[in-house]
C-alpha positions as a Markdown table, in Angstrom:
| # | Residue | x | y | z |
|---|---|---|---|---|
| 1 | Met | 22.9 | -11.6 | -12.4 |
| 2 | Gly | 23.2 | -14.3 | -9.7 |
| 3 | Asp | 20.5 | -14.3 | -7.3 |
| 4 | Asn | 20.0 | -10.4 | -7.3 |
| 5 | Phe | 17.1 | -9.8 | -9.7 |
| 6 | Thr | 17.4 | -5.9 | -10.3 |
| 7 | Arg | 15.9 | -4.4 | -13.4 |
| 8 | Thr | 18.0 | -5.2 | -16.5 |
| 9 | Ala | 17.3 | -3.2 | -19.6 |
| 10 | Ala | 17.7 | -5.1 | -22.9 |
| 11 | Pro | 20.5 | -3.9 | -25.2 |
| 12 | Ala | 18.8 | -2.3 | -28.3 |
| 13 | Ser | 20.6 | -4.9 | -30.5 |
| 14 | Glu | 19.7 | -7.8 | -28.4 |
| 15 | Asp | 16.4 | -9.9 | -28.9 |
| 16 | Ser | 14.2 | -6.8 | -28.7 |
| 17 | Glu | 11.8 | -8.3 | -31.3 |
| 18 | Asp | 12.0 | -11.9 | -29.7 |
| 19 | Ser | 8.7 | -13.5 | -28.6 |
| 20 | Asp | 8.1 | -14.4 | -25.0 |
| 21 | Glu | 8.3 | -17.9 | -26.0 |
| 22 | Leu | 11.8 | -17.6 | -27.3 |
| 23 | Arg | 12.7 | -15.5 | -24.3 |
| 24 | Leu | 11.4 | -18.2 | -21.9 |
| 25 | Ala | 13.4 | -20.8 | -23.8 |
| 26 | Arg | 16.6 | -18.6 | -23.5 |
| 27 | Ala | 15.8 | -18.1 | -19.8 |
| 28 | Gln | 15.4 | -21.8 | -19.3 |
| 29 | Ala | 18.7 | -22.3 | -20.8 |
| 30 | Gly | 20.3 | -20.0 | -18.4 |
| 31 | Asp | 20.0 | -16.4 | -20.0 |
| 32 | Ala | 19.4 | -14.3 | -16.8 |
| 33 | Ala | 18.8 | -11.2 | -19.0 |
| 34 | Ala | 16.1 | -13.0 | -21.0 |
| 35 | Phe | 14.5 | -13.9 | -17.6 |
| 36 | Ser | 14.5 | -10.1 | -16.5 |
| 37 | Arg | 13.0 | -9.0 | -19.7 |
| 38 | Leu | 10.2 | -11.6 | -19.2 |
| 39 | Val | 9.6 | -10.6 | -15.6 |
| 40 | Glu | 9.8 | -6.7 | -16.0 |
| 41 | Pro | 6.3 | -6.1 | -17.4 |
| 42 | Leu | 4.9 | -8.0 | -14.5 |
| 43 | Arg | 7.1 | -6.6 | -11.7 |
| 44 | His | 4.8 | -3.7 | -10.6 |
| 45 | Glu | 1.7 | -5.8 | -10.3 |
| 46 | Leu | 3.6 | -8.6 | -8.5 |
| 47 | His | 5.0 | -6.0 | -6.1 |
| 48 | Ala | 1.4 | -4.7 | -5.4 |
| 49 | His | 0.3 | -8.1 | -4.7 |
| 50 | Cys | 3.1 | -8.6 | -2.2 |
| 51 | Tyr | 2.3 | -5.2 | -0.6 |
| 52 | Arg | -1.3 | -6.4 | -0.1 |
| 53 | Met | -0.3 | -9.6 | 1.4 |
| 54 | Leu | 2.1 | -8.0 | 3.7 |
| 55 | Gly | 1.1 | -4.4 | 4.5 |
| 56 | Ser | 4.6 | -3.1 | 4.0 |
| 57 | Ser | 6.4 | -1.8 | 0.8 |
| 58 | His | 9.8 | -2.9 | 2.3 |
| 59 | Asp | 8.4 | -6.3 | 3.0 |
| 60 | Ala | 6.9 | -6.5 | -0.4 |
| 61 | Asp | 10.5 | -5.7 | -1.8 |
| 62 | Asp | 12.0 | -8.6 | 0.1 |
| 63 | Ala | 9.1 | -11.0 | -0.8 |
| 64 | Leu | 9.3 | -10.2 | -4.5 |
| 65 | Gln | 13.1 | -10.5 | -4.5 |
| 66 | Asp | 12.8 | -13.8 | -2.8 |
| 67 | Ala | 10.1 | -14.9 | -5.3 |
| 68 | Leu | 12.1 | -14.0 | -8.3 |
| 69 | Val | 15.2 | -16.0 | -6.9 |
| 70 | Arg | 12.8 | -19.0 | -6.3 |
| 71 | Ala | 11.4 | -18.6 | -9.8 |
| 72 | Trp | 14.8 | -18.3 | -11.5 |
| 73 | Gln | 16.0 | -21.4 | -9.7 |
| 74 | Ala | 12.9 | -23.4 | -10.6 |
| 75 | Leu | 12.5 | -22.1 | -14.2 |
| 76 | Pro | 14.2 | -25.0 | -15.9 |
| 77 | Arg | 11.4 | -27.2 | -14.4 |
| 78 | Phe | 8.6 | -24.9 | -15.6 |
| 79 | Glu | 6.7 | -26.9 | -18.2 |
| 80 | Gly | 4.2 | -24.2 | -19.5 |
| 81 | Arg | 1.1 | -25.9 | -18.3 |
| 82 | Ser | -0.1 | -22.6 | -17.0 |
| 83 | Ser | 0.7 | -19.1 | -18.0 |
| 84 | Leu | 4.1 | -17.6 | -16.8 |
| 85 | Arg | 2.0 | -14.8 | -15.0 |
| 86 | Lys | 0.1 | -17.4 | -13.1 |
| 87 | Trp | 3.2 | -19.3 | -12.2 |
| 88 | Leu | 4.9 | -16.2 | -10.9 |
| 89 | Tyr | 1.9 | -15.3 | -8.9 |
| 90 | Thr | 2.0 | -18.8 | -7.4 |
| 91 | Val | 5.6 | -18.3 | -6.4 |
| 92 | Ala | 5.1 | -14.8 | -5.1 |
| 93 | Thr | 2.1 | -15.8 | -3.0 |
| 94 | Asn | 4.1 | -18.7 | -1.4 |
| 95 | Ser | 6.9 | -16.4 | -0.7 |
| 96 | Cys | 4.4 | -13.9 | 1.0 |
| 97 | Leu | 2.7 | -16.7 | 3.0 |
| 98 | Asp | 6.2 | -17.7 | 4.3 |
| 99 | Ala | 6.8 | -14.0 | 5.3 |
| 100 | Val | 3.3 | -13.9 | 7.1 |
| 101 | Ser | 4.2 | -17.1 | 9.1 |
| 102 | Arg | 7.5 | -15.4 | 10.2 |
| 103 | Arg | 6.3 | -11.8 | 10.8 |
| 104 | Gly | 2.7 | -11.9 | 11.6 |
| 105 | Lys | 0.3 | -9.1 | 10.8 |
| 106 | Arg | 0.8 | -5.4 | 10.4 |
| 107 | Ala | -1.1 | -3.1 | 12.7 |
| 108 | Met | -2.6 | 0.4 | 12.8 |
| 109 | Pro | -3.1 | 2.5 | 15.9 |
| 110 | Val | -6.8 | 1.7 | 16.0 |
| 111 | Asp | -6.0 | -2.0 | 16.3 |
| 112 | Leu | -4.1 | -1.3 | 19.7 |
| 113 | Gly | -6.9 | 0.3 | 21.7 |
| 114 | Pro | -9.6 | 2.9 | 21.9 |
| 115 | Ala | -9.1 | 6.5 | 20.7 |
| 116 | Ser | -7.4 | 8.9 | 23.3 |
| 117 | Asp | -9.8 | 11.0 | 25.3 |
| 118 | His | -7.2 | 13.8 | 25.6 |
| 119 | Thr | -4.3 | 15.2 | 23.6 |
| 120 | Val | -1.0 | 13.3 | 24.2 |
| 121 | Val | 1.9 | 15.8 | 23.8 |
| 122 | Gly | 5.2 | 14.2 | 23.3 |
| 123 | Asp | 3.7 | 10.7 | 22.3 |
| 124 | Ala | 6.5 | 8.2 | 22.0 |
| 125 | Pro | 6.8 | 5.7 | 19.0 |
| 126 | Leu | 6.1 | 2.0 | 19.7 |
| 127 | Thr | 9.1 | 0.2 | 18.2 |
| 128 | Asp | 7.9 | -3.4 | 19.0 |
| 129 | Val | 4.9 | -3.1 | 16.7 |
| 130 | Ala | 5.0 | -4.0 | 13.2 |
| 131 | Trp | 3.1 | -1.0 | 11.6 |
| 132 | Leu | 1.2 | -1.0 | 8.3 |
| 133 | Gly | 3.1 | 1.3 | 5.8 |
| 134 | Pro | 2.0 | 3.5 | 2.9 |
| 135 | Tyr | 2.3 | 2.3 | -0.7 |
| 136 | Ala | 3.7 | 4.3 | -3.7 |
| 137 | Asp | 0.8 | 3.9 | -6.2 |
| 138 | Ala | 2.5 | 5.7 | -9.2 |
| 139 | Gly | 2.1 | 3.6 | -12.2 |
| 140 | Leu | -0.4 | 1.2 | -10.8 |
| 141 | Ala | -3.2 | 0.4 | -13.1 |
| 142 | Ser | -6.6 | 1.8 | -12.3 |
| 143 | Gly | -8.8 | -0.9 | -13.9 |
| 144 | Arg | -9.4 | -4.6 | -13.0 |
| 145 | Ala | -6.7 | -7.3 | -13.5 |
| 146 | Arg | -9.4 | -9.4 | -15.3 |
| 147 | Pro | -13.1 | -8.6 | -16.1 |
| 148 | Asp | -14.4 | -10.9 | -13.3 |
| 149 | Ala | -12.3 | -9.4 | -10.6 |
| 150 | Arg | -14.3 | -7.6 | -7.9 |
| 151 | Tyr | -11.8 | -4.9 | -7.0 |
| 152 | Glu | -9.9 | -2.5 | -9.2 |
| 153 | Gln | -6.1 | -2.6 | -8.7 |
| 154 | Arg | -6.1 | 0.9 | -7.1 |
| 155 | Glu | -9.1 | -0.1 | -4.8 |
| 156 | Ala | -7.1 | -3.1 | -3.6 |
| 157 | Val | -4.2 | -0.8 | -2.2 |
| 158 | Glu | -6.5 | 1.5 | -0.3 |
| 159 | Leu | -5.7 | 1.8 | 3.4 |
| 160 | Ala | -8.9 | 0.3 | 4.6 |
| 161 | Phe | -8.8 | -2.7 | 2.5 |
| 162 | Val | -5.0 | -3.4 | 3.2 |
| 163 | Ala | -5.6 | -2.9 | 6.8 |
| 164 | Ala | -8.6 | -5.3 | 6.8 |
| 165 | Leu | -6.5 | -8.0 | 5.1 |
| 166 | Gln | -4.0 | -7.9 | 7.9 |
| 167 | His | -6.8 | -9.5 | 10.2 |
| 168 | Leu | -7.0 | -12.5 | 7.9 |
| 169 | Pro | -4.9 | -15.7 | 8.3 |
| 170 | Gly | -2.5 | -15.9 | 5.4 |
| 171 | Asn | -4.4 | -18.6 | 3.4 |
| 172 | Gln | -7.6 | -16.5 | 3.5 |
| 173 | Arg | -5.6 | -13.3 | 2.6 |
| 174 | Ala | -4.1 | -15.0 | -0.3 |
| 175 | Ala | -7.3 | -16.7 | -1.5 |
| 176 | Leu | -9.2 | -13.4 | -1.4 |
| 177 | Leu | -6.6 | -11.5 | -3.3 |
| 178 | Leu | -6.1 | -14.1 | -6.0 |
| 179 | Phe | -9.8 | -14.3 | -6.5 |
| 180 | Glu | -11.4 | -10.9 | -6.0 |
| 181 | Val | -8.4 | -8.8 | -7.0 |
| 182 | Leu | -6.5 | -10.8 | -9.6 |
| 183 | Gly | -9.6 | -12.7 | -11.0 |
| 184 | Phe | -8.2 | -16.3 | -10.8 |
| 185 | Ser | -10.9 | -19.0 | -10.4 |
| 186 | Ala | -11.2 | -21.0 | -7.2 |
| 187 | Ala | -10.0 | -24.1 | -9.1 |
| 188 | Glu | -6.9 | -22.1 | -10.3 |
| 189 | Ile | -6.3 | -20.9 | -6.8 |
| 190 | Ala | -6.6 | -24.4 | -5.3 |
| 191 | Ala | -3.9 | -25.5 | -7.8 |
| 192 | Met | -1.7 | -22.6 | -7.0 |
| 193 | Met | -2.0 | -23.1 | -3.2 |
| 194 | Gln | -2.0 | -27.1 | -3.5 |
| 195 | Thr | -5.4 | -27.5 | -1.7 |
| 196 | Ser | -9.0 | -28.3 | -2.8 |
| 197 | Thr | -11.5 | -26.0 | -4.4 |
| 198 | Ala | -13.7 | -26.6 | -1.4 |
| 199 | Ser | -11.1 | -25.3 | 1.0 |
| 200 | Val | -10.6 | -22.3 | -1.3 |
| 201 | Asn | -14.4 | -21.5 | -1.3 |
| 202 | Ser | -14.5 | -21.9 | 2.5 |
| 203 | Ala | -11.5 | -19.5 | 2.9 |
| 204 | Leu | -13.1 | -17.0 | 0.5 |
| 205 | Gln | -16.5 | -17.1 | 2.5 |
| 206 | Arg | -14.7 | -16.3 | 5.8 |
| 207 | Ala | -12.4 | -13.7 | 4.3 |
| 208 | Arg | -15.2 | -12.0 | 2.7 |
| 209 | Lys | -17.3 | -11.7 | 5.9 |
| 210 | Leu | -14.4 | -10.1 | 7.8 |
| 211 | Val | -13.5 | -7.6 | 5.1 |
| 212 | Ala | -17.1 | -6.6 | 4.8 |
| 213 | Glu | -17.1 | -5.7 | 8.4 |
| 214 | Arg | -14.1 | -3.6 | 8.2 |
| 215 | Val | -14.2 | -1.8 | 4.8 |
| 216 | Pro | -16.6 | 1.0 | 4.1 |
| 217 | Pro | -19.2 | 0.0 | 1.4 |
| 218 | Arg | -18.0 | 2.9 | -0.8 |
| 219 | Thr | -14.3 | 2.7 | -2.0 |
| 220 | Gln | -12.0 | 5.7 | -2.2 |
| 221 | Gln | -11.9 | 5.3 | -6.0 |
| 222 | Gln | -15.7 | 5.6 | -6.1 |
| 223 | Thr | -15.6 | 8.6 | -3.9 |
| 224 | Leu | -12.8 | 10.3 | -5.8 |
| 225 | His | -14.7 | 9.8 | -9.1 |
| 226 | Ser | -17.5 | 11.8 | -7.6 |
| 227 | Val | -15.4 | 14.7 | -6.6 |
| 228 | Asp | -14.3 | 17.1 | -9.3 |
| 229 | Asp | -10.6 | 17.7 | -9.6 |
| 230 | Ala | -10.8 | 21.2 | -8.6 |
| 231 | Arg | -12.6 | 20.4 | -5.4 |
| 232 | Leu | -10.1 | 17.6 | -4.7 |
| 233 | Arg | -7.2 | 19.9 | -5.2 |
| 234 | Gly | -8.9 | 22.4 | -2.9 |
| 235 | Ile | -9.2 | 19.9 | -0.1 |
| 236 | Val | -5.6 | 18.9 | -0.3 |
| 237 | Ala | -4.4 | 22.5 | -0.5 |
| 238 | Gly | -6.8 | 23.6 | 2.2 |
| 239 | Phe | -5.5 | 20.8 | 4.6 |
| 240 | Ser | -2.0 | 21.8 | 3.9 |
| 241 | Gly | -2.5 | 25.5 | 4.2 |
| 242 | Ala | -4.5 | 25.2 | 7.4 |
| 243 | Leu | -1.7 | 23.5 | 9.2 |
| 244 | Glu | 1.0 | 25.8 | 7.7 |
| 245 | Arg | -1.0 | 29.0 | 8.8 |
| 246 | Gly | -2.2 | 27.4 | 12.2 |
| 247 | Asp | -5.8 | 27.9 | 11.0 |
| 248 | Ala | -8.0 | 25.6 | 13.1 |
| 249 | Ala | -11.3 | 26.9 | 11.6 |
| 250 | Ala | -10.2 | 26.3 | 8.1 |
| 251 | Leu | -9.0 | 22.7 | 9.1 |
| 252 | Val | -12.3 | 22.1 | 10.8 |
| 253 | Ala | -14.4 | 23.1 | 7.7 |
| 254 | Leu | -12.6 | 20.3 | 5.8 |
| 255 | Leu | -13.4 | 17.4 | 8.3 |
| 256 | Thr | -16.4 | 15.2 | 8.9 |
| 257 | Glu | -17.9 | 15.1 | 12.4 |
| 258 | Asp | -16.5 | 11.6 | 13.0 |
| 259 | Val | -13.0 | 12.3 | 11.7 |
| 260 | Thr | -10.0 | 10.2 | 13.0 |
| 261 | Trp | -6.4 | 11.1 | 13.0 |
| 262 | Ser | -3.7 | 8.5 | 13.6 |
| 263 | Met | 0.1 | 8.6 | 13.3 |
| 264 | Pro | 1.9 | 5.3 | 13.2 |
| 265 | Pro | 4.2 | 4.6 | 14.9 |
| 266 | Leu | 2.7 | 6.6 | 17.5 |
| 267 | Pro | 0.0 | 4.5 | 19.4 |
| 268 | His | -2.4 | 7.3 | 20.4 |
| 269 | Trp | -5.1 | 8.3 | 17.9 |
| 270 | Tyr | -8.1 | 10.6 | 18.0 |
| 271 | His | -11.8 | 10.3 | 16.9 |
| 272 | Gly | -14.4 | 13.0 | 16.5 |
| 273 | Ile | -14.2 | 16.6 | 15.4 |
| 274 | Glu | -13.5 | 18.0 | 19.0 |
| 275 | Ala | -10.7 | 15.5 | 19.8 |
| 276 | Val | -9.0 | 15.9 | 16.5 |
| 277 | Thr | -9.3 | 19.8 | 16.6 |
| 278 | Glu | -7.9 | 19.9 | 20.1 |
| 279 | Phe | -5.0 | 17.6 | 19.0 |
| 280 | Ala | -4.4 | 19.7 | 15.8 |
| 281 | Val | -4.3 | 23.0 | 17.8 |
| 282 | Lys | -2.1 | 21.6 | 20.6 |
| 283 | Val | 0.5 | 19.6 | 18.6 |
| 284 | Pro | 1.0 | 20.2 | 14.8 |
| 285 | Met | -0.2 | 23.9 | 15.0 |
| 286 | Thr | 1.7 | 24.8 | 18.1 |
| 287 | Glu | 4.3 | 22.3 | 19.4 |
| 288 | Cys | 5.8 | 21.2 | 16.2 |
| 289 | Gly | 6.7 | 24.6 | 14.5 |
| 290 | Ser | 6.8 | 25.6 | 10.8 |
| 291 | Trp | 5.4 | 23.2 | 8.2 |
| 292 | Arg | 5.7 | 22.8 | 4.4 |
| 293 | His | 3.7 | 20.3 | 2.3 |
| 294 | Ile | 3.8 | 18.8 | -1.1 |
| 295 | Pro | 0.6 | 17.3 | -2.6 |
| 296 | Thr | 1.0 | 13.6 | -3.7 |
| 297 | Thr | -0.9 | 10.3 | -3.7 |
| 298 | Ala | -0.4 | 7.1 | -1.8 |
| 299 | Asn | -2.6 | 3.9 | -1.6 |
| 300 | Gly | -4.7 | 5.3 | -4.4 |
| 301 | Gln | -5.7 | 8.2 | -2.1 |
| 302 | Pro | -4.9 | 11.8 | -1.9 |
| 303 | Ala | -2.0 | 12.6 | 0.4 |
| 304 | Val | 0.7 | 15.3 | 1.3 |
| 305 | Gly | 4.3 | 14.9 | 2.2 |
| 306 | Ser | 4.8 | 16.9 | 5.3 |
| 307 | Tyr | 8.0 | 18.7 | 6.1 |
| 308 | Leu | 9.0 | 20.2 | 9.5 |
| 309 | Trp | 11.4 | 23.0 | 10.2 |
| 310 | Asn | 14.8 | 22.0 | 11.5 |
| 311 | Asp | 16.9 | 24.9 | 13.0 |
| 312 | Glu | 20.1 | 23.0 | 12.8 |
| 313 | Ala | 19.5 | 22.2 | 9.1 |
| 314 | Gly | 18.1 | 25.6 | 8.3 |
| 315 | Met | 15.4 | 24.0 | 6.1 |
| 316 | His | 12.2 | 22.0 | 6.4 |
| 317 | Leu | 13.1 | 18.2 | 6.6 |
| 318 | Pro | 10.8 | 15.2 | 5.8 |
| 319 | Trp | 8.5 | 14.2 | 8.6 |
| 320 | Ser | 5.5 | 12.3 | 7.4 |
| 321 | Val | 3.2 | 11.1 | 4.6 |
| 322 | Asp | -0.4 | 12.2 | 5.4 |
| 323 | Val | -2.9 | 10.0 | 3.6 |
| 324 | Leu | -6.4 | 11.5 | 3.4 |
| 325 | Thr | -9.5 | 9.3 | 3.4 |
| 326 | Leu | -12.6 | 11.1 | 2.0 |
| 327 | Arg | -16.3 | 10.7 | 2.6 |
| 328 | Gly | -18.0 | 12.9 | 0.0 |
| 329 | Asp | -15.9 | 16.0 | -0.1 |
| 330 | Arg | -14.8 | 16.1 | 3.4 |
| 331 | Ile | -11.9 | 14.4 | 5.2 |
| 332 | Ala | -13.0 | 11.3 | 7.3 |
| 333 | Glu | -9.6 | 10.1 | 8.2 |
| 334 | Ile | -6.0 | 11.4 | 8.4 |
| 335 | Thr | -3.3 | 8.8 | 8.5 |
| 336 | Ala | 0.0 | 10.3 | 9.2 |
| 337 | Phe | 2.8 | 7.8 | 8.4 |
| 338 | Ile | 5.8 | 9.4 | 10.4 |
| 339 | Gly | 9.3 | 8.8 | 9.1 |
| 340 | Ala | 11.5 | 10.4 | 6.4 |
| 341 | Glu | 11.7 | 6.9 | 4.8 |
| 342 | Asn | 8.0 | 7.1 | 3.8 |
| 343 | Leu | 8.6 | 10.4 | 1.8 |
| 344 | Glu | 11.6 | 8.9 | 0.1 |
| 345 | Leu | 9.3 | 5.8 | -0.7 |
| 346 | Leu | 7.0 | 8.1 | -2.8 |
| 347 | Gly | 9.9 | 9.9 | -4.4 |
| 348 | Leu | 9.5 | 13.2 | -2.7 |
| 349 | Pro | 12.5 | 15.5 | -2.1 |
| 350 | Ala | 14.8 | 15.4 | 0.8 |
| 351 | Ser | 14.0 | 18.9 | 2.0 |
| 352 | Gln | 11.9 | 21.9 | 1.4 |
| 353 | Pro | 13.3 | 25.6 | 1.8 |
């Protein structure tokens, strides 16, 4: 295995019935396959933690890989004074904190300036901004990591929450996630971050204040629970169909009066039903050409994979992942993450006929 910790399936005849304690002993003795089998059940939740810290699935990949290398190298010194899960979260958090110090925070268009007062045709991507990215939520648990955690696992990858985290210093970000998402105590976090309980409580107080200012009081999970499945499917299908038909009236019927539309890595964004409608009519419904869509989810929210017609290829090619934020049964925010890599991240097809 070396230092490349990819998923390793256990051979059917090899220690499939062994306890975690025996696997840990084997791993500490140098059995890399035993270490992989210990880590595998925790890999998804550790990756989600890294995404929350860093705001990018690709950065989360790198941070988790780095954390597993660190854990493998330090495993012979692991004495079992805490659970393996807590120890791995300690290593992963430190890996993320190092990444935060190197790369800074991830941004959304709203962070760069006010909404555009007119439609910008031919908006150019900003390549010198580290943009927040979408998260593939398939397989992410819907409940709480621990009974005393404040946020459910899917609530803690919602766009508003992850975007708010990016405005926190790394230590506050880590403390908030470890306490309110993962359910560790302030004393446990102090030990994990090698600081005092008083410092953790102070970081939590400051972090909660900022997040409360930036995150709506009602989460998307709470909203989605209040919308029946048929209505939710109708909203997603209606959004897709309106764009494909160029039907502005059908689109407007789905939107709140204060709707926003942003498209990272494009810097301009639009606020309010009139500005968003004008943009929709002038750009995606007119300038872009023919669309096809696939319903999906991202960040615990309804989304669509958008495909734009390409004459040269003779088919619709990946363009963006449009994540929808609902208020009641209306769309309050459209966040279109432009780039074929975002559809690939969600496991969507490479083309549409």
